[in-house]
Backbone as CSV, one residue per row, in Angstrom:
resi,resn,N_x,N_y,N_z,CA_x,CA_y,CA_z,C_x,C_y,C_z
1,MET,55.048,54.859,-79.274,55.612,53.567,-79.586,55.897,53.535,-81.090
2,ASN,57.067,53.035,-81.473,57.432,53.014,-82.891,57.082,51.677,-83.557
3,CYS,57.212,51.648,-84.872,56.846,50.461,-85.653,57.649,49.231,-85.251
4,GLU,58.937,49.407,-84.997,59.768,48.255,-84.640,59.287,47.623,-83.342
5,THR,58.950,48.430,-82.370,58.466,47.903,-81.088,57.167,47.137,-81.285
6,VAL,56.249,47.692,-82.056,54.974,47.018,-82.299,55.198,45.708,-83.054
7,LEU,56.077,45.730,-84.070,56.380,44.495,-84.800,56.934,43.427,-83.868
8,ARG,57.845,43.815,-82.996,58.411,42.845,-82.041,57.330,42.268,-81.130
9,LEU,56.478,43.146,-80.615,55.426,42.693,-79.706,54.461,41.736,-80.383
10,LEU,54.091,42.031,-81.611,53.093,41.219,-82.305,53.657,39.938,-82.902
11,LEU,54.897,39.978,-83.377,55.422,38.837,-84.124,56.253,37.865,-83.299
12,THR,56.901,38.322,-82.245,57.706,37.409,-81.433,56.797,36.360,-80.802
13,GLY,57.137,35.106,-81.022,56.340,33.993,-80.507,55.267,33.523,-81.473
14,SER,55.084,34.231,-82.592,54.084,33.792,-83.570,54.725,32.802,-84.546
15,GLU,53.877,32.192,-85.352,54.384,31.260,-86.357,53.584,31.399,-87.646
16,ILE,54.200,30.989,-88.744,53.507,30.975,-90.033,52.584,29.759,-90.034
17,VAL,51.296,30.006,-90.225,50.337,28.899,-90.218,49.819,28.566,-91.617
18,SER,49.952,29.506,-92.547,49.574,29.244,-93.936,50.146,30.354,-94.808
19,PHE,50.047,30.161,-96.105,50.476,31.210,-97.030,49.730,31.068,-98.339
20,GLU,49.722,32.158,-99.090,49.124,32.189,-100.420,50.122,32.839,-101.363
21,TYR,49.993,32.510,-102.637,50.789,33.209,-103.639,49.873,33.580,-104.790
22,TRP,49.807,34.852,-105.069,49.116,35.355,-106.251,50.187,36.056,-107.066
23,SER,50.336,37.324,-106.915,51.473,38.013,-107.524,52.484,38.364,-106.445
24,GLU,52.212,37.935,-105.233,53.050,38.165,-104.057,52.798,37.026,-103.085
25,PHE,53.691,36.885,-102.142,53.454,35.924,-101.075,52.725,36.628,-99.942
26,ALA,51.695,35.984,-99.421,50.958,36.485,-98.266,51.044,35.418,-97.184
27,LEU,51.762,35.735,-96.126,51.934,34.797,-95.019,50.869,35.059,-93.969
28,ARG,50.339,34.028,-93.367,49.420,34.161,-92.243,50.209,33.800,-90.985
29,LEU,50.315,34.765,-90.096,51.066,34.589,-88.858,50.099,34.546,-87.688
30,GLN,50.252,33.535,-86.842,49.356,33.400,-85.695,50.133,33.561,-84.404
31,ARG,49.599,34.425,-83.550,50.188,34.651,-82.225,49.640,33.615,-81.256
32,ASP,50.468,33.196,-80.319,50.011,32.325,-79.249,49.670,33.211,-78.058
33,GLU,48.396,33.542,-77.923,47.973,34.454,-76.857,47.934,33.792,-75.485
34,THR,48.213,32.502,-75.424,48.178,31.814,-74.136,49.519,31.828,-73.414
35,LEU,50.547,32.389,-74.051,51.859,32.428,-73.408,51.794,33.253,-72.127
36,PRO,52.344,32.752,-71.036,52.278,33.492,-69.774,53.092,34.794,-69.792
37,ASP,54.089,34.872,-70.667,54.939,36.066,-70.720,54.700,36.866,-72.008
38,ASP,53.443,36.939,-72.462,53.098,37.649,-73.694,53.279,39.149,-73.487
39,ALA,54.377,39.672,-74.026,54.698,41.097,-73.844,53.638,41.994,-74.473
40,ALA,53.059,41.575,-75.606,52.028,42.392,-76.257,50.818,42.554,-75.350
41,ALA,50.412,41.479,-74.678,49.260,41.550,-73.776,49.545,42.493,-72.614
42,THR,50.778,42.529,-72.172,51.150,43.428,-71.078,51.108,44.880,-71.542
43,VAL,51.696,45.166,-72.696,51.756,46.541,-73.207,50.375,47.040,-73.616
44,PHE,49.618,46.199,-74.326,48.298,46.599,-74.800,47.205,46.097,-73.857
45,SER,47.449,46.167,-72.586,46.521,45.689,-71.565,45.122,46.270,-71.775
46,GLY,44.129,45.398,-71.804,42.754,45.829,-71.970,42.323,46.022,-73.416
47,VAL,43.245,45.869,-74.360,42.936,46.034,-75.779,42.928,44.653,-76.428
48,ARG,41.938,44.405,-77.295,41.917,43.138,-78.028,43.087,43.121,-79.010
49,ILE,43.952,42.141,-78.845,45.080,41.959,-79.758,44.727,40.778,-80.652
50,PRO,44.540,41.021,-81.937,44.196,39.912,-82.834,45.274,38.824,-82.809
51,THR,44.852,37.608,-83.003,45.809,36.501,-82.991,46.327,36.164,-84.382
52,LEU,45.636,36.597,-85.433,46.026,36.245,-86.790,46.307,37.515,-87.600
53,PHE,47.525,37.605,-88.117,47.950,38.729,-88.949,48.393,38.207,-90.308
54,GLY,48.292,39.046,-91.307,48.825,38.733,-92.628,50.065,39.576,-92.869
55,LEU,51.085,38.971,-93.425,52.299,39.686,-93.811,52.444,39.523,-95.316
56,ARG,52.182,40.598,-96.061,52.271,40.574,-97.521,53.667,41.008,-97.946
57,LEU,54.276,40.208,-98.809,55.640,40.451,-99.258,55.619,40.858,-100.731
58,HIS,55.623,42.147,-100.980,55.605,42.656,-102.358,57.010,42.720,-102.946
59,GLY,57.997,42.949,-102.107,59.364,43.143,-102.570,60.214,41.890,-102.428
60,PRO,61.503,42.045,-102.661,62.424,40.912,-102.561,62.525,40.383,-101.129
61,TRP,62.668,39.072,-101.003,62.926,38.448,-99.709,63.667,37.141,-99.924
62,TRP,64.372,36.693,-98.873,65.209,35.500,-98.970,65.544,35.027,-97.557
63,THR,66.084,33.830,-97.476,66.612,33.324,-96.208,68.121,33.190,-96.340
64,GLY,68.793,33.242,-95.210,70.243,33.107,-95.209,70.937,34.312,-95.804
65,LYS,72.095,34.059,-96.397,72.876,35.131,-97.022,72.391,35.359,-98.449
66,ARG,72.344,36.592,-98.845,71.762,36.956,-100.155,72.478,36.256,-101.311
67,HIS,73.810,36.237,-101.310,74.528,35.611,-102.437,74.291,34.093,-102.462
68,GLU,74.140,33.473,-101.294,73.846,32.037,-101.249,72.430,31.755,-101.743
69,TRP,71.501,32.667,-101.425,70.125,32.520,-101.886,70.076,32.506,-103.411
70,LYS,70.807,33.416,-104.036,70.822,33.477,-105.501,71.336,32.165,-106.099
71,GLN,72.333,31.570,-105.460,72.855,30.286,-105.921,71.804,29.184,-105.751
72,GLN,71.078,29.233,-104.651,70.027,28.238,-104.404,68.911,28.348,-105.440
73,VAL,68.561,29.582,-105.820,67.524,29.781,-106.840,67.956,29.120,-108.134
74,GLU,69.197,29.339,-108.536,69.704,28.760,-109.789,69.765,27.240,-109.735
75,ALA,70.062,26.683,-108.560,70.220,25.237,-108.434,68.927,24.505,-108.066
76,PHE,67.864,25.227,-107.733,66.632,24.575,-107.279,66.074,23.705,-108.395
77,PRO,65.740,22.435,-108.097,65.370,21.488,-109.154,63.974,21.667,-109.748
78,VAL,63.128,22.473,-109.130,61.773,22.655,-109.644,61.656,24.040,-110.259
79,SER,61.264,24.083,-111.530,61.103,25.358,-112.227,59.715,25.919,-111.963
80,PRO,59.604,27.233,-111.895,58.276,27.825,-111.706,57.447,27.743,-112.978
81,ALA,56.151,27.880,-112.831,55.255,27.910,-113.991,55.583,29.134,-114.835
82,ALA,55.205,29.086,-116.082,55.471,30.199,-117.012,54.917,31.503,-116.447
83,GLY,55.731,32.539,-116.517,55.314,33.857,-116.058,55.614,34.162,-114.609
84,LEU,56.018,33.160,-113.839,56.349,33.388,-112.432,57.837,33.695,-112.282
85,PRO,58.204,34.435,-111.256,59.620,34.736,-111.029,60.426,33.458,-110.788
86,ALA,61.698,33.499,-111.125,62.577,32.331,-111.004,62.633,31.793,-109.583
87,GLU,62.520,32.670,-108.579,62.652,32.228,-107.193,61.343,31.742,-106.567
88,ALA,60.226,31.805,-107.278,58.916,31.490,-106.694,58.838,30.084,-106.105
89,THR,59.371,29.081,-106.795,59.259,27.717,-106.269,60.151,27.515,-105.050
90,LEU,61.337,28.090,-105.051,62.204,28.004,-103.873,61.577,28.765,-102.708
91,GLN,60.988,29.913,-102.993,60.338,30.674,-101.929,59.186,29.887,-101.315
92,ALA,58.368,29.253,-102.133,57.255,28.456,-101.608,57.776,27.303,-100.742
93,SER,58.814,26.648,-101.209,59.420,25.565,-100.443,59.980,26.080,-99.116
94,THR,60.587,27.248,-99.157,61.169,27.851,-97.958,60.088,28.177,-96.941
95,ILE,58.976,28.733,-97.394,57.890,29.056,-96.462,57.349,27.790,-95.818
96,LEU,57.202,26.726,-96.605,56.756,25.454,-96.017,57.696,25.011,-94.905
97,HIS,58.982,25.202,-95.113,59.990,24.849,-94.114,59.879,25.738,-92.865
98,LEU,59.387,26.963,-93.034,59.264,27.901,-91.914,57.939,27.769,-91.169
99,MET,57.048,26.917,-91.642,55.781,26.712,-90.938,56.027,25.797,-89.748
100,GLY,55.625,26.243,-88.583,55.831,25.453,-87.366,56.793,26.118,-86.412
101,PRO,58.028,26.415,-86.834,58.946,27.117,-85.928,58.388,28.500,-85.573
102,THR,58.661,28.953,-84.376,58.167,30.268,-83.958,59.188,31.356,-84.262
103,ILE,58.692,32.571,-84.357,59.557,33.733,-84.554,60.142,34.091,-83.196
104,THR,61.454,34.087,-83.119,62.128,34.363,-81.848,62.740,35.752,-81.786
105,GLY,62.869,36.403,-82.934,63.457,37.736,-82.960,62.989,38.512,-84.169
106,VAL,62.850,39.826,-83.981,62.396,40.724,-85.041,63.332,41.925,-85.053
107,GLU,63.897,42.218,-86.235,64.775,43.387,-86.382,64.269,44.235,-87.533
108,LEU,64.415,45.520,-87.373,64.061,46.456,-88.434,65.260,47.344,-88.681
109,GLN,65.771,47.323,-89.913,66.914,48.146,-90.287,66.483,49.140,-91.352
110,GLU,67.305,50.165,-91.544,67.059,51.138,-92.616,67.443,50.489,-93.939
111,PRO,66.789,50.694,-94.988,65.546,51.437,-95.172,64.333,50.507,-95.150
112,GLY,63.797,50.200,-94.010,62.604,49.380,-93.890,62.828,47.894,-94.027
113,ASP,64.085,47.445,-93.994,64.369,46.010,-94.092,63.931,45.310,-92.808
114,LEU,63.141,44.255,-92.953,62.620,43.496,-91.828,63.296,42.134,-91.804
115,THR,63.811,41.749,-90.640,64.457,40.444,-90.473,63.727,39.681,-89.377
116,LEU,63.336,38.439,-89.697,62.656,37.569,-88.738,63.547,36.369,-88.450
117,HIS,63.821,36.125,-87.181,64.600,34.966,-86.736,63.626,33.898,-86.248
118,PHE,63.858,32.655,-86.660,62.971,31.553,-86.302,63.656,30.580,-85.338
119,SER,62.840,29.858,-84.598,63.350,28.923,-83.593,64.150,27.773,-84.193
120,ASN,64.028,27.522,-85.497,64.815,26.468,-86.136,66.149,26.990,-86.676
121,GLY,66.476,28.263,-86.367,67.734,28.838,-86.800,67.668,29.586,-88.124
122,GLU,66.571,29.466,-88.847,66.424,30.170,-90.126,66.227,31.664,-89.885
123,VAL,66.653,32.460,-90.847,66.497,33.905,-90.794,65.882,34.359,-92.106
124,LEU,64.736,35.027,-92.017,64.023,35.528,-93.188,64.287,37.026,-93.305
125,HIS,64.822,37.431,-94.461,65.134,38.838,-94.724,64.109,39.371,-95.727
126,ILE,63.488,40.492,-95.401,62.486,41.107,-96.263,62.967,42.521,-96.569
127,ALA,63.227,42.800,-97.838,63.762,44.100,-98.231,62.699,45.189,-98.131
128,GLY,63.117,46.359,-97.697,62.221,47.501,-97.598,62.157,48.320,-98.877
129,THR,63.008,48.006,-99.834,63.022,48.706,-101.120,63.218,47.661,-102.219
130,GLY,63.207,48.109,-103.466,63.510,47.194,-104.580,62.296,46.567,-105.217
131,THR,61.136,47.195,-105.079,59.934,46.663,-105.710,59.256,47.749,-106.532
132,GLU,58.493,47.331,-107.517,57.729,48.284,-108.313,56.384,48.604,-107.672
133,SER,55.951,47.795,-106.719,54.700,48.053,-105.998,54.859,49.283,-105.119
134,GLU,53.742,49.830,-104.683,53.789,50.973,-103.772,54.341,50.584,-102.415
135,GLU,54.082,49.342,-101.999,54.573,48.856,-100.716,55.590,47.740,-100.922
136,SER,56.586,47.697,-100.043,57.535,46.578,-100.051,56.975,45.416,-99.249
137,TRP,56.385,45.742,-98.102,55.730,44.727,-97.279,54.709,45.420,-96.393
138,LEU,53.740,44.638,-95.920,52.772,45.195,-94.989,52.228,44.117,-94.069
139,LEU,52.010,44.532,-92.831,51.406,43.681,-91.811,49.984,44.167,-91.636
140,GLU,49.028,43.262,-91.762,47.629,43.664,-91.731,46.769,42.557,-91.143
141,LEU,45.547,42.921,-90.824,44.561,41.942,-90.367,43.709,41.507,-91.557
142,ALA,43.027,40.408,-91.393,42.115,39.926,-92.436,40.996,40.944,-92.640
143,PRO,40.478,41.058,-93.858,39.426,42.041,-94.134,38.183,41.884,-93.255
144,ASP,37.917,40.659,-92.785,36.722,40.462,-91.960,36.983,40.617,-90.460
145,ASP,38.214,40.964,-90.080,38.516,41.173,-88.661,37.900,42.502,-88.225
146,PRO,37.178,42.520,-87.108,36.522,43.763,-86.687,37.496,44.903,-86.367
147,ASP,38.753,44.583,-86.109,39.753,45.608,-85.790,40.710,45.884,-86.945
148,GLN,40.313,45.502,-88.160,41.199,45.619,-89.319,41.768,47.018,-89.491
149,GLU,40.995,48.036,-89.264,41.458,49.412,-89.454,42.355,49.896,-88.317
150,ASN,42.437,49.136,-87.230,43.172,49.583,-86.043,44.568,48.990,-85.890
151,TRP,44.918,48.010,-86.702,46.212,47.343,-86.590,46.807,47.165,-87.980
152,TRP,47.810,47.924,-88.341,48.520,47.716,-89.598,49.837,48.481,-89.590
153,ILE,50.792,47.942,-90.330,52.084,48.592,-90.533,52.458,48.376,-91.994
154,VAL,52.846,49.457,-92.668,53.214,49.406,-94.077,54.629,49.934,-94.242
155,CYS,55.421,49.253,-95.048,56.722,49.754,-95.481,56.567,50.075,-96.959
156,ASP,56.647,51.366,-97.306,56.496,51.719,-98.718,57.761,51.354,-99.492
157,ASN,57.727,51.510,-100.812,58.848,51.066,-101.644,60.099,51.937,-101.503
158,LYS,60.032,52.966,-100.687,61.218,53.783,-100.378,61.802,53.405,-99.018
159,GLY,61.151,52.465,-98.324,61.624,52.035,-97.016,61.039,52.818,-95.858
160,ASP,60.091,53.712,-96.133,59.450,54.481,-95.063,58.328,53.665,-94.438
161,LEU,58.196,53.776,-93.117,57.201,53.003,-92.371,56.059,53.888,-91.897
162,PHE,54.848,53.331,-91.988,53.639,53.973,-91.511,52.832,52.913,-90.793
163,GLY,52.032,53.291,-89.835,51.217,52.293,-89.175,50.171,52.872,-88.276
164,LYS,49.328,51.975,-87.811,48.288,52.336,-86.865,48.093,51.163,-85.914
165,TRP,48.012,51.484,-84.652,47.729,50.498,-83.608,47.142,51.265,-82.445
166,PRO,46.486,50.571,-81.519,45.838,51.265,-80.404,46.856,52.038,-79.556
167,ASP,46.447,53.219,-79.103,47.280,54.010,-78.192,47.366,53.308,-76.850
168,VAL,48.527,53.358,-76.257,48.710,52.819,-74.904,49.304,53.927,-74.043
169,GLU,48.967,53.882,-72.773,49.481,54.915,-71.858,50.730,54.463,-71.156
């Protein structure tokens, strides 16, 4: 099973329930494990599938069209605190807007670009390259989750994907 398939299984039907910002945005995504048609539960039958994942965004990300996003950053009425990137306040506002709607589609393009479609029509684009960090983005479990070492996907700053998840037959 490849990274794109696992991302689709884990993220489709989930929603952003909270976020943090330090030097990056960290989104908390929660799966609804009670859905009768949960494809992840079918594929990973008999395996505990965590309901809460973190998606860390080290690299560039935006909603909508990239050139329109740049215009929105320039026109956004709230300036970020000193030392923060120009888009930080718009990004925080955007994430608040994305809390509640569910993820209805997940796409992975070369080089590691991740696109999330939401039930409210918004589209979140996460670049797989263009960051000084070692990773562009990563999907992980909370440090205190007992299965933390068994579920993760990393997109490095070159757009290459690596991951670990339980084997299925």
